[in-house]
C-alpha positions in Angstrom: -11.7 -6.8 1.7 -8.7 -8.1 0.5 -8.9 -10.6 -2.5 -6.2 -12.9 -4.5 -3.4 -10.9 -5.5 -4.9 -7.4 -4.3 -1.8 -5.6 -2.6 -1.4 -4.1 0.3 0.9 -0.4 0.8 1.7 -0.2 4.4 3.2 2.8 5.7 4.3 3.9 9.8 2.1 6.2 10.5 -1.4 7.5 10.1 -0.2 10.9 8.6 2.0 9.5 5.8 -0.8 6.3 5.1 -3.3 9.8 4.4 -1.3 12.4 2.7 -0.9 9.1 0.3 -4.0 8.7 -0.3 -5.1 11.9 -1.0 -2.2 12.3 -4.0 -3.1 8.9 -5.3 -7.4 9.3 -5.4 -6.2 13.5 -6.9 -4.1 11.6 -9.7 -7.4 9.5 -10.4 -5.4 5.6 -9.3 -7.9 3.0 -8.0 -7.1 2.3 -4.9 -9.2 1.9 -1.5 -7.8 3.2 2.3 -8.3 0.3 4.3 -7.7 -1.3 7.7 -5.0 -3.4 7.9 -4.6 -6.5 8.3 -3.6 -8.0 11.9 -1.0 -10.3 10.1 0.6 -7.5 8.6 1.4 -5.7 11.7 1.1 -2.6 10.3 2.2 0.5 12.9 -1.2 2.6 12.0 -3.5 0.3 11.5 -4.3 1.2 8.0 -2.7 0.4 4.9 -3.6 1.2 0.8 -5.5 -1.4 -1.5 -4.6 -1.7 -5.3 -4.2 -3.7 -7.7 -1.4 -5.4 -9.4 -2.7 -3.3 -12.7 -1.9 0.1 -11.0 1.8 -0.7 -9.3 3.7 1.1 -11.3 1.6 3.9 -11.1 1.3 4.1 -7.6 5.0 3.8 -7.0 5.8 6.3 -9.5 3.2 7.9 -7.7 4.6 7.7 -3.9 8.6 7.8 -4.9 8.1 11.6 -6.9 6.1 12.5 -3.1 8.5 10.9 -1.5 6.3 8.8 0.5 7.5 5.1 -0.3 5.2 2.7 2.1 7.3 1.0 4.9 6.3 -2.4 2.2 3.7 -3.7 -0.1 2.4 -7.0 1.0 0.5 -9.3 -1.2 -1.8 -11.7 -0.4 -1.5 -14.9 -1.8 -3.4 -18.4 -1.1 -4.8 -17.6 2.0 -1.3 -15.5 3.2 0.9 -12.0 3.3 4.1 -11.7 1.3 5.7 -9.4 1.1 6.9 -7.9 -2.3 8.9 -5.2 -1.5 9.7 -3.2 1.6 11.6 -0.2 1.9 15.5 -1.8 2.3 14.8 -2.0 -2.1 15.1 1.0 -3.1 
């Protein structure tokens, strides 16, 4: 379940999201692999949910591993807003 303020990292392939999940878990970062909400139109159908508190650590880890997501969205007032996109690098 996604709550207000949660961040969702959306990837362009199942392989990448599963690899990202494995790496983030191995580093002890709080996150959860979830089905991507339909509103996000995720290619692979999965997303990694995490909190703003963990955002810097998650992004730093994914960048180090060359596994940046396609985009990151935040649930705000019942809808998703993109807060980071791969073109923002």
